[in-house]
C-alpha positions as CSV (number, residue, x, y, z in Angstrom):
1,M,91.7,43.4,11.5
2,R,87.8,43.6,11.6
3,K,86.2,46.3,9.6
4,P,84.5,48.9,11.8
5,Y,80.7,49.4,11.6
6,T,79.5,52.3,9.5
7,L,76.2,54.1,9.7
8,Y,75.4,52.8,6.3
9,S,76.0,49.1,7.2
10,L,74.1,49.5,10.4
11,Q,71.1,50.9,8.4
12,K,71.3,47.9,6.0
13,R,71.1,45.5,8.9
14,I,68.2,47.3,10.5
15,I,66.3,47.4,7.2
16,T,66.9,43.7,6.6
17,V,65.7,42.8,10.1
18,G,62.7,45.0,9.6
19,L,61.8,43.4,6.3
20,I,62.1,40.0,7.9
21,L,59.8,41.1,10.7
22,I,57.3,42.6,8.3
23,L,57.3,39.4,6.3
24,L,56.8,37.3,9.5
25,A,54.0,39.7,10.5
26,C,52.3,39.3,7.1
27,A,52.6,35.5,7.2
28,L,51.2,35.5,10.7
29,G,48.5,37.8,9.5
30,V,47.6,35.6,6.6
31,R,47.6,32.5,8.8
32,L,45.4,34.2,11.4
33,F,43.0,35.3,8.6
34,I,42.9,31.7,7.4
35,V,42.3,30.3,10.9
36,Q,40.0,32.9,12.1
37,I,38.0,33.8,9.1
38,I,38.2,31.1,6.5
39,N,38.5,28.1,8.8
40,G,37.0,29.7,11.9
41,K,33.7,27.9,12.0
42,D,35.4,24.5,11.5
43,M,37.9,25.3,14.2
44,Q,35.2,26.3,16.6
45,I,33.3,23.0,15.9
46,R,36.4,21.0,16.4
47,A,37.2,22.8,19.6
48,L,33.7,22.4,20.9
49,D,34.0,18.7,20.1
50,Q,37.1,18.5,22.3
51,W,35.5,20.5,25.1
52,T,32.1,18.9,25.1
53,R,30.2,15.7,24.9
54,D,26.9,15.7,23.1
55,L,23.7,13.6,23.1
56,S,21.3,13.7,20.2
57,L,17.7,14.9,20.8
58,V,15.6,13.1,18.2
59,A,12.9,15.4,16.7
60,P,9.4,13.9,16.8
61,R,8.0,12.7,13.4
62,G,5.0,14.4,12.1
63,N,1.5,13.0,12.8
64,I,-0.4,11.2,10.1
65,Y,-4.2,11.9,9.8
66,D,-7.0,10.4,7.8
67,S,-9.2,12.6,5.6
68,T,-11.6,13.3,8.4
69,G,-8.9,14.5,10.8
70,D,-8.8,11.2,12.8
71,T,-5.2,10.6,14.1
72,L,-3.5,7.4,12.7
73,A,0.1,7.7,13.9
74,V,1.7,9.9,16.5
75,S,5.2,10.2,18.2
76,Y,5.8,9.9,21.9
77,T,9.0,10.4,24.0
78,T,11.2,7.5,24.7
79,Y,14.9,7.4,25.9
80,N,18.2,6.0,24.8
81,V,20.5,4.7,27.5
82,Y,24.3,5.4,27.2
83,V,27.2,4.6,29.5
84,R,30.6,6.4,29.7
85,G,33.1,3.9,31.1
86,R,35.6,6.5,32.4
87,E,32.9,7.8,34.7
88,V,31.6,4.6,36.2
89,A,32.4,4.1,39.8
90,D,31.3,0.5,40.3
91,A,31.2,-1.4,37.0
92,S,29.7,-4.6,38.4
93,L,26.9,-2.9,40.2
94,T,26.1,-0.6,37.3
95,A,26.0,-3.5,34.8
96,E,23.8,-5.6,37.2
97,K,21.2,-2.8,37.7
98,L,21.1,-1.8,34.0
99,S,20.9,-5.4,32.6
100,N,18.0,-6.2,34.9
101,L,16.1,-3.0,34.1
102,L,16.8,-3.1,30.4
103,D,16.4,-6.8,30.0
104,L,20.0,-7.2,28.6
105,N,22.6,-9.8,28.9
106,Y,24.8,-9.1,32.0
107,E,28.2,-10.0,30.4
108,S,27.7,-7.9,27.3
109,T,26.5,-5.0,29.4
110,L,29.5,-5.3,31.8
111,K,31.8,-5.1,28.8
112,K,30.4,-1.8,27.6
113,V,30.4,-0.5,31.2
114,Q,34.1,-1.3,31.6
115,N,35.1,0.0,28.2
116,K,37.2,3.1,28.7
117,N,38.6,3.3,25.2
118,V,35.5,5.0,23.8
119,S,33.8,8.1,25.0
120,E,30.4,6.4,25.4
121,S,28.5,3.2,24.5
122,L,24.9,2.8,23.6
123,L,23.1,0.2,25.8
124,K,19.5,0.4,24.5
125,M,17.3,2.6,22.4
126,Q,13.7,3.7,22.8
127,V,13.3,2.8,26.5
128,N,9.9,3.7,27.8
129,A,9.5,6.6,30.3
130,D,8.8,4.3,33.4
131,I,12.1,2.3,33.0
132,A,14.0,5.6,32.2
133,E,12.7,7.1,35.4
134,Q,13.9,4.1,37.4
135,I,17.4,4.4,35.9
136,Y,17.4,8.1,36.7
137,D,16.5,7.5,40.3
138,L,19.5,5.1,40.7
139,S,21.8,8.0,40.1
140,L,24.5,5.8,38.6
141,N,27.8,7.5,37.7
142,G,28.5,7.5,34.0
143,V,25.0,6.5,33.0
144,Y,23.1,9.0,30.8
145,L,19.7,9.3,29.2
146,S,18.9,11.1,26.0
147,E,15.4,11.7,24.5
148,N,14.3,9.7,21.6
149,V,11.1,9.3,19.7
150,G,8.8,6.2,19.6
151,R,5.9,5.8,17.1
152,Q,2.4,4.8,18.1
153,Y,-0.2,3.7,15.6
154,I,-3.6,4.4,17.1
155,Y,-5.5,1.5,15.4
156,G,-2.7,-1.1,15.7
157,D,-3.5,-3.7,13.1
158,L,-5.1,-1.3,10.6
159,M,-3.6,0.1,7.4
160,T,-0.6,-2.0,8.1
161,Q,0.8,-2.0,4.6
162,L,-0.3,1.5,3.9
163,L,1.1,3.3,6.9
164,G,4.2,1.1,7.3
165,F,6.6,1.4,10.1
166,T,9.8,3.0,11.3
167,S,13.2,1.8,12.5
168,L,14.6,2.3,16.0
169,D,16.5,5.2,14.5
170,N,13.2,6.9,13.6
171,D,13.5,6.4,9.8
172,G,10.5,5.2,7.7
173,Q,11.1,1.6,6.5
174,S,7.9,0.8,4.6
175,G,4.6,2.2,3.4
176,I,3.7,6.0,3.9
177,E,6.4,6.2,6.6
178,A,9.1,5.4,4.1
179,Y,7.7,7.2,1.0
180,F,7.1,10.5,2.9
181,N,10.1,10.0,5.2
182,S,11.7,13.3,4.2
183,Y,8.5,15.2,5.2
184,L,7.6,13.2,8.3
185,K,11.1,13.1,9.8
186,G,12.1,16.4,11.6
187,E,15.5,18.0,12.3
188,D,17.2,16.5,15.4
189,G,18.6,18.7,18.2
190,Y,21.5,18.2,20.6
191,S,22.4,18.5,24.2
192,Y,26.0,19.5,25.0
193,V,27.9,19.3,28.3
194,Q,31.5,20.3,29.0
195,S,34.1,17.6,29.7
196,D,37.8,17.3,30.5
197,L,40.6,15.9,28.5
198,Q,39.5,12.3,29.4
199,G,36.0,12.9,28.4
200,K,34.7,13.1,32.0
201,E,31.9,15.6,32.7
202,I,33.0,18.7,34.5
203,G,30.8,19.3,37.5
204,G,28.8,22.5,37.9
205,N,29.1,23.5,34.2
206,L,26.3,24.7,32.0
207,R,24.5,22.4,29.6
208,Y,23.6,23.7,26.2
209,Y,20.5,22.6,24.2
210,V,19.9,23.0,20.5
211,S,16.3,22.2,20.0
212,G,15.1,20.1,17.1
213,V,12.2,20.8,14.6
214,A,9.2,18.4,14.5
215,G,8.4,16.7,11.2
216,D,5.6,17.7,8.9
217,D,2.1,16.4,9.5
218,L,0.6,14.4,6.7
219,T,-3.1,14.0,5.8
220,L,-4.2,11.0,3.7
221,T,-7.2,10.4,1.5
222,V,-8.3,7.3,3.4
223,D,-11.3,7.3,5.7
224,S,-10.5,5.3,8.9
225,K,-14.2,4.2,9.2
226,I,-14.3,2.8,5.7
227,Q,-10.9,1.2,6.3
228,I,-12.2,-0.5,9.4
229,I,-15.2,-1.9,7.3
230,L,-12.9,-3.0,4.5
231,E,-10.4,-4.8,6.7
232,S,-13.2,-6.6,8.6
233,V,-14.6,-7.9,5.4
234,L,-11.1,-8.9,4.1
235,E,-10.3,-10.7,7.4
236,K,-13.5,-12.6,7.1
237,A,-12.8,-13.6,3.5
238,Y,-9.2,-14.6,4.4
239,E,-10.4,-17.0,7.1
240,E,-13.6,-18.4,5.4
241,Q,-11.9,-19.0,2.0
242,K,-8.7,-20.3,3.5
243,A,-6.9,-18.0,1.1
244,K,-3.2,-17.3,0.7
245,S,-4.0,-13.6,0.9
246,V,-6.9,-11.2,0.3
247,T,-6.5,-7.7,-1.0
248,G,-9.1,-4.9,-1.1
249,I,-9.5,-1.3,-2.3
250,V,-12.1,1.3,-2.0
251,M,-11.9,4.3,-4.3
252,R,-13.9,7.5,-4.9
253,A,-14.7,7.1,-8.6
254,T,-15.1,10.8,-9.3
255,T,-11.7,11.8,-8.0
256,G,-9.4,8.8,-7.8
257,D,-9.0,9.2,-4.1
258,V,-8.1,5.9,-2.3
259,L,-10.6,5.7,0.7
260,A,-9.3,2.4,1.9
261,I,-6.7,-0.2,1.0
262,S,-5.4,-3.3,2.7
263,T,-4.1,-6.9,2.4
264,K,-4.7,-9.7,4.9
265,P,-2.9,-11.3,6.6
266,S,-1.2,-8.3,8.4
267,F,0.3,-7.4,11.8
268,D,0.1,-4.9,14.6
269,L,2.2,-1.9,13.7
270,N,2.9,-1.4,17.4
271,D,4.4,-4.9,17.6
272,V,6.4,-5.3,14.4
273,P,7.7,-8.9,14.0
274,R,11.3,-7.9,13.3
275,D,12.7,-11.3,14.2
276,D,11.0,-13.0,11.1
277,L,12.2,-10.9,8.1
278,V,10.6,-13.2,5.5
279,S,7.2,-12.9,7.1
280,L,7.7,-9.2,7.8
281,F,8.5,-8.5,4.2
282,S,5.5,-10.6,3.0
283,M,2.9,-9.0,5.3
284,S,4.2,-5.4,4.9
285,R,4.1,-5.4,1.1
286,M,1.3,-3.3,-0.5
287,S,0.1,-6.1,-2.8
288,A,-2.6,-3.8,-4.4
289,V,0.3,-1.7,-5.8
290,T,3.3,-4.0,-6.1
291,D,1.8,-7.4,-7.3
292,T,0.6,-8.1,-10.8
293,Y,-1.9,-10.7,-11.9
294,E,-4.0,-11.7,-14.9
295,P,-7.3,-10.1,-14.1
296,G,-9.6,-12.4,-16.0
297,S,-13.3,-11.3,-16.5
298,T,-13.0,-8.0,-14.5
299,F,-10.9,-6.8,-17.6
300,K,-13.9,-7.2,-19.7
301,I,-15.1,-3.9,-18.5
302,L,-12.1,-2.4,-20.3
303,T,-12.7,-4.4,-23.5
304,V,-16.3,-3.6,-23.8
305,A,-15.6,0.1,-23.2
306,M,-13.0,0.1,-26.0
307,A,-15.4,-1.6,-28.4
308,L,-18.3,0.7,-27.6
309,E,-16.2,3.8,-27.9
310,E,-14.7,2.6,-31.2
311,G,-18.2,1.8,-32.6
312,V,-17.3,-1.8,-33.4
313,V,-20.3,-3.1,-31.3
314,S,-23.7,-2.0,-30.1
315,L,-26.3,-3.3,-27.7
316,D,-28.3,-4.6,-30.6
317,D,-25.5,-7.0,-31.6
318,T,-25.9,-10.7,-30.9
319,F,-23.2,-13.4,-30.3
320,F,-23.2,-17.2,-30.4
321,C,-21.2,-19.2,-28.0
322,P,-20.8,-23.0,-28.5
323,G,-18.5,-23.2,-25.5
324,Y,-15.2,-22.5,-27.4
325,C,-13.9,-20.5,-30.4
326,M,-11.0,-21.2,-32.8
327,V,-8.3,-18.6,-33.3
328,D,-5.1,-19.2,-35.3
329,G,-5.9,-22.9,-35.1
330,Q,-6.1,-22.8,-31.3
331,R,-9.1,-23.8,-29.3
332,I,-10.1,-21.0,-26.7
333,K,-12.6,-22.4,-24.2
334,C,-15.4,-20.3,-22.6
335,W,-15.7,-20.9,-18.9
336,K,-19.1,-22.6,-19.6
337,T,-17.8,-25.4,-21.7
338,K,-21.3,-26.3,-23.0
339,G,-21.7,-22.8,-24.3
340,H,-24.1,-19.9,-23.8
341,G,-25.9,-20.1,-27.1
342,N,-27.3,-17.0,-28.7
343,Q,-26.9,-13.8,-26.5
344,T,-27.1,-10.1,-26.8
345,L,-24.1,-8.0,-25.8
346,A,-25.8,-7.3,-22.3
347,E,-26.4,-11.0,-21.8
348,A,-22.9,-11.9,-22.9
349,F,-21.4,-9.4,-20.5
350,A,-23.6,-10.7,-17.6
351,N,-22.7,-14.3,-18.5
352,S,-19.0,-13.3,-18.7
353,C,-18.8,-15.1,-22.1
354,N,-15.3,-15.5,-23.2
355,C,-16.2,-16.1,-26.9
356,C,-18.0,-12.7,-27.1
357,F,-15.0,-10.9,-25.8
358,V,-12.7,-12.8,-28.2
359,D,-14.9,-11.4,-30.9
360,L,-14.7,-7.9,-29.6
361,A,-11.0,-7.9,-29.3
362,L,-10.6,-9.2,-32.9
363,R,-13.1,-6.5,-34.2
364,L,-10.9,-3.9,-32.6
365,G,-7.6,-5.2,-34.0
366,V,-4.2,-4.9,-32.5
367,D,-3.7,-1.3,-33.5
368,K,-6.9,0.1,-32.0
369,F,-6.6,-2.3,-28.9
370,Y,-3.1,-0.9,-28.2
371,S,-4.1,2.7,-28.8
372,Y,-6.6,2.3,-26.0
373,A,-4.2,0.3,-23.9
374,E,-1.8,3.3,-24.1
375,K,-4.6,5.7,-23.3
376,F,-5.7,3.6,-20.3
377,G,-2.2,3.4,-19.0
378,L,-1.8,-0.3,-19.2
379,G,1.8,-1.4,-18.7
380,E,2.6,1.9,-16.9
381,K,2.7,2.9,-13.3
382,T,-0.2,5.0,-12.1
383,G,2.1,7.4,-10.2
384,I,0.5,6.8,-6.8
385,T,2.7,7.9,-3.9
386,I,3.4,4.4,-2.5
387,S,6.8,2.8,-2.8
388,G,7.3,-0.3,-5.0
389,E,4.5,0.3,-7.5
390,S,4.5,-2.0,-10.5
391,G,3.3,-0.9,-14.0
392,G,1.9,-4.3,-14.9
393,I,2.8,-6.3,-18.0
394,L,1.8,-5.6,-21.6
395,M,3.3,-7.5,-24.5
396,K,5.2,-5.4,-27.1
397,K,2.8,-4.6,-29.9
398,E,5.0,-6.0,-32.5
399,N,5.1,-9.4,-30.8
400,V,1.3,-9.7,-30.5
401,K,-0.3,-12.6,-32.5
402,T,-4.0,-12.8,-33.2
403,V,-4.5,-15.5,-30.6
404,D,-2.8,-13.2,-28.0
405,L,-5.1,-10.4,-28.8
406,A,-8.0,-12.8,-28.5
407,R,-7.0,-13.8,-25.0
408,M,-6.4,-10.2,-23.9
409,G,-10.0,-9.5,-24.8
410,F,-11.2,-11.5,-21.7
411,G,-8.3,-10.6,-19.4
412,H,-5.6,-13.2,-20.1
413,A,-2.2,-12.7,-21.6
414,I,-2.0,-9.3,-19.8
415,A,-1.1,-8.4,-16.2
416,V,-2.2,-5.5,-14.1
417,T,-2.0,-4.4,-10.4
418,P,-5.3,-4.3,-8.6
419,L,-5.0,-0.5,-8.1
420,Q,-4.2,0.0,-11.8
421,L,-7.2,-1.9,-12.9
422,L,-9.5,-0.2,-10.4
423,S,-8.3,3.3,-11.4
424,I,-8.9,2.6,-15.1
425,V,-12.5,1.3,-14.2
426,A,-13.0,4.5,-12.3
427,G,-12.1,6.5,-15.3
428,I,-14.6,4.5,-17.4
429,V,-17.6,4.5,-15.1
430,N,-17.4,8.1,-13.8
431,G,-18.4,9.7,-17.1
432,G,-15.1,8.8,-18.8
433,A,-12.5,11.0,-17.0
434,Y,-9.4,9.4,-15.6
435,H,-7.8,10.7,-12.5
436,T,-4.4,9.8,-11.1
437,P,-5.1,7.6,-8.0
438,T,-4.3,9.7,-4.8
439,I,-3.3,8.6,-1.3
440,A,-2.0,11.8,0.3
441,I,-3.8,15.1,0.5
442,K,-1.2,17.4,1.9
443,A,1.8,17.8,4.3
444,E,2.1,20.8,6.6
445,D,5.1,22.0,8.6
446,V,4.9,23.2,12.2
447,Y,4.1,26.8,11.0
448,G,1.2,25.6,9.0
449,N,2.8,26.0,5.6
450,T,1.9,23.4,3.0
451,T,5.0,21.5,2.0
452,Y,3.3,18.8,-0.2
453,S,0.3,18.6,-2.4
454,P,-0.5,15.9,-4.9
455,S,0.1,16.3,-8.6
456,V,-3.1,15.0,-10.2
457,T,-3.5,14.5,-13.9
458,E,-6.9,14.1,-15.7
459,K,-7.5,12.7,-19.1
460,R,-10.6,11.4,-21.0
461,L,-10.7,7.7,-21.5
462,V,-14.2,7.3,-23.1
463,S,-17.2,9.4,-23.8
464,K,-20.1,10.0,-21.5
465,A,-22.3,7.9,-23.7
466,T,-20.0,4.9,-23.5
467,S,-19.7,5.3,-19.7
468,D,-23.4,5.2,-19.3
469,I,-23.8,2.0,-21.3
470,V,-20.9,0.3,-19.3
471,N,-22.7,1.3,-16.1
472,S,-25.9,-0.2,-17.3
473,L,-24.1,-3.5,-18.2
474,L,-22.5,-3.6,-14.7
475,K,-25.9,-3.0,-13.2
476,L,-27.5,-5.8,-15.1
477,T,-24.6,-8.2,-14.3
478,T,-24.9,-7.7,-10.5
479,N,-28.7,-7.9,-10.5
480,K,-29.3,-10.8,-12.9
481,T,-32.7,-11.8,-11.4
482,G,-34.1,-8.3,-10.6
483,D,-33.2,-4.7,-9.8
484,Y,-31.8,-3.6,-6.4
485,I,-31.3,-7.2,-5.0
486,F,-27.5,-7.5,-4.7
487,V,-28.0,-5.4,-1.6
488,E,-31.6,-5.1,-0.9
489,G,-32.9,-1.7,-2.1
490,Y,-29.6,-0.3,-3.4
491,N,-28.6,0.3,-7.0
492,I,-25.2,-1.6,-7.3
493,G,-23.3,-2.5,-10.3
494,G,-20.5,-5.1,-10.5
495,K,-18.3,-7.6,-12.3
496,T,-16.6,-10.8,-11.1
497,G,-13.4,-12.4,-12.3
498,T,-11.7,-15.7,-12.1
499,A,-8.1,-16.2,-13.3
500,Q,-5.7,-19.0,-13.2
501,K,-2.2,-18.4,-11.7
502,Y,1.1,-19.3,-13.3
503,G,4.1,-21.0,-11.7
504,E,7.7,-20.0,-11.7
505,N,8.2,-22.0,-15.0
506,G,5.5,-20.0,-16.8
507,Q,3.1,-22.9,-16.9
508,I,-0.4,-22.8,-15.4
509,A,-0.4,-23.7,-11.8
510,Q,-3.1,-26.3,-11.5
511,G,-5.8,-25.7,-8.9
512,K,-4.5,-22.1,-8.1
513,Y,-6.8,-19.3,-8.9
514,I,-7.4,-15.6,-8.2
515,S,-11.1,-14.7,-7.5
516,S,-12.1,-11.0,-7.7
517,F,-15.0,-8.8,-7.7
518,I,-15.4,-5.0,-8.6
519,G,-18.6,-3.3,-7.4
520,T,-19.9,0.3,-8.2
521,Y,-22.3,2.5,-6.3
522,P,-24.6,4.0,-7.3
523,A,-24.6,2.0,-10.5
524,D,-26.0,4.7,-12.8
525,S,-23.4,7.3,-11.6
526,P,-20.7,5.7,-9.4
527,E,-19.3,7.5,-6.4
528,Y,-17.8,4.5,-4.6
529,L,-15.8,1.6,-6.2
530,F,-15.0,-1.5,-4.3
531,M,-12.5,-4.3,-5.2
532,I,-11.6,-7.5,-3.6
533,M,-9.1,-10.0,-4.8
534,V,-8.9,-13.5,-3.1
535,D,-5.6,-15.2,-3.9
536,E,-5.7,-19.0,-3.9
537,P,-9.0,-19.7,-2.2
538,S,-9.0,-23.3,-0.9
539,A,-12.3,-23.7,0.9
540,G,-14.0,-25.6,-2.0
541,A,-14.8,-23.0,-4.7
542,Y,-12.8,-20.6,-6.9
543,Y,-15.3,-18.7,-9.1
544,G,-15.3,-15.0,-8.4
545,S,-19.1,-15.0,-8.2
546,I,-19.0,-17.6,-5.4
547,V,-15.8,-16.6,-3.6
548,A,-15.5,-12.8,-4.0
549,S,-18.8,-11.4,-4.8
550,P,-20.5,-12.2,-1.4
551,Y,-17.9,-10.0,0.3
552,G,-18.7,-7.1,-2.0
553,R,-22.3,-7.5,-0.8
554,E,-21.2,-7.5,2.8
555,F,-18.9,-4.4,2.3
556,F,-21.7,-2.3,0.7
557,S,-24.2,-3.5,3.4
558,E,-21.9,-2.3,6.1
559,L,-21.1,1.0,4.3
560,F,-24.8,1.9,3.9
561,S,-25.6,0.9,7.5
562,Y,-22.6,2.9,9.0
563,Y,-23.3,6.1,7.0
564,N,-27.1,5.6,7.1
565,I,-27.4,5.9,3.3
566,P,-31.1,5.7,2.3
567,K,-32.3,2.9,-0.1
568,D,-32.6,3.8,-3.7
569,D,-35.8,1.7,-3.8
570,P,-37.4,1.2,-0.4
571,S,-39.9,-1.2,-1.8
572,A,-37.3,-3.7,-3.1
573,T,-37.0,-6.9,-1.2
574,R,-34.8,-10.0,-1.2
575,K,-36.7,-13.2,-0.4
576,E,-35.2,-16.0,1.5
577,V,-34.7,-19.2,-0.4
578,I,-33.9,-22.6,1.2
579,M,-31.2,-24.3,-0.8
580,P,-32.7,-27.4,-2.4
581,N,-30.9,-30.7,-3.0
582,V,-29.8,-30.9,-6.7
583,V,-27.2,-33.6,-6.3
584,G,-28.0,-36.5,-8.6
585,L,-30.2,-34.4,-10.9
586,E,-29.5,-33.9,-14.6
587,T,-27.6,-30.6,-15.1
588,S,-30.4,-29.1,-17.2
589,Y,-33.1,-30.0,-14.7
590,A,-31.0,-28.7,-11.8
591,L,-30.5,-25.4,-13.6
592,A,-34.2,-25.0,-14.3
593,K,-35.0,-25.8,-10.6
594,L,-32.6,-23.1,-9.4
595,R,-34.0,-20.6,-11.9
596,E,-37.5,-21.1,-10.5
597,L,-36.1,-20.0,-7.1
598,N,-34.4,-17.0,-8.7
599,L,-31.0,-18.4,-7.9
600,H,-28.1,-18.0,-10.4
601,A,-25.9,-21.0,-11.0
602,E,-22.3,-21.6,-12.0
603,V,-21.6,-25.0,-13.4
604,D,-18.2,-26.5,-12.8
605,G,-17.5,-29.5,-15.1
606,E,-18.9,-31.0,-18.4
607,G,-20.8,-33.9,-17.0
608,D,-24.6,-34.4,-17.3
609,I,-25.2,-35.3,-13.6
610,I,-24.7,-33.0,-10.5
611,T,-22.3,-34.5,-8.1
612,S,-21.9,-31.7,-5.5
613,Q,-23.4,-28.2,-4.6
614,L,-22.4,-25.2,-2.7
615,P,-24.0,-24.2,-0.4
616,P,-25.2,-27.5,1.0
617,V,-28.9,-28.4,1.1
618,G,-30.9,-26.6,3.7
619,T,-28.8,-23.4,3.7
620,V,-30.7,-20.1,3.8
621,C,-30.0,-18.1,0.7
622,Y,-31.5,-15.0,-1.0
623,E,-32.9,-14.5,-4.4
624,G,-30.2,-13.4,-6.8
625,E,-27.4,-15.3,-5.1
626,T,-24.9,-17.4,-7.1
627,I,-24.8,-21.2,-6.4
628,L,-22.0,-23.5,-7.5
629,I,-23.0,-26.9,-8.9
630,S,-20.4,-29.4,-10.0
631,T,-20.6,-32.4,-12.4
632,A,-18.4,-35.3,-12.9
């Protein structure tokens, strides 16, 4: 017989059921708390993803300006074209229309149009507004447009390496565009539209827009007008000297601001040659910052500054150059193999005598030379805000032999970047204060807040007294036959350099040189520094005084003319000289004849008879110009 229910047993069952219900309610409450509170936002996003289809709205990149406020790079609206295969009514017609308008292959376009296994397929990015409008007017089912951003460079083939370019995805790929990408690139927005389970748009529903935020505007130290002058000069040098490349920099000596910088050859930033990656990489590399080279005689500016500052030489010292010097049993030749004879320090600097600078380096010794090398920043990056900067090459102090030190004195056995060398020269000639070279002034967001400003360090390289002496030497070097004649009426200083190149095996590459020139203005207290480096000139000459220096004269002439800078000495004149014929003459007689005409001559070779001359006979020259005469 079954036991009858009692009140007590019934209560137990009710309590048990109640406890189970309470536990279930608690579990449900915990689960709801987790779903709604802890995972709520994630669930909303996942649900929104199921209910809607979105298209990205690319935010415009910030503008780039030069130091005068001139616009260099801007963004403009383009469009991306998408297709959703599930919504296409006539695949063949749609593919035909789109392939014609977008200049795409019909078969590949048709495959994307017919693909119903994906929610959408991208057909083409950055389509211009005219084409986008034609597509819109066709009202093709399943075809969508989303806004994108294109980049326009106002000057095209100007500042190619400096500004750089962006990818189709609006990311900086080189130059300033890449280095400051996090500032220039804005925050993208989105456009949402409701869709059904198959991903088809639900007609009559609302669209939702999440607007993007434009990138920060960037202001550079460069002056577009000076940049135009520089690039015109570089292009001329590149073509006339038949060079592998030509690099130039203009810097404000008192602040370290880069006013212009470029390398030729280059390309139009509005038509990037993406189909030739080797050429693209070569022409987009900022050689002035990334490439190192043996500077040759332009390094003598640093050596003489070290020696003067350390007190191991004075203007009263004299030097004898027989055309070579012996160090550690090795014969080191001067560029003038017959020698310069007796010279003062000023004359040796103007003559660019290697033997003199071997002497200065040996007077300094390894310890003192390297203490200045460290102070100058040799072997270290300058810290300029350009990608890929090299620090140059400086031998380890403990490995330096006496002959290595001797060669360093005249710019061999050491490697620098053009920017590194020029920034050190700036620190020497501006009174002795070095400033970190600067390329960007500031970045500002859409609200006017400054989001970037340069970190500039200043340190003293040499004393004001040393700086003044170096400036006087540079002035004398440029104006060998009289004051204010390098550019008629203007007080310009300068130094040329000629250095051999090395091959991949570490051996000297025969017949390959780098010719360079550094100019200062005004010579007594420089404000502007100019540098040009001609890599592998092949038009018949390679000396810096013949190949590079004339383009320094041309740059300064254009600069003075454009900014209407008055002459330092209005009475100074440069007389025209008709180049005489010196071929066949004895070297000593030819030199004397050229000196009478106030022409400075560089002699190539060790023979006694002149076999060729540059420029040719009858050419109109000016007093003070350098002439190349060659011997057998």
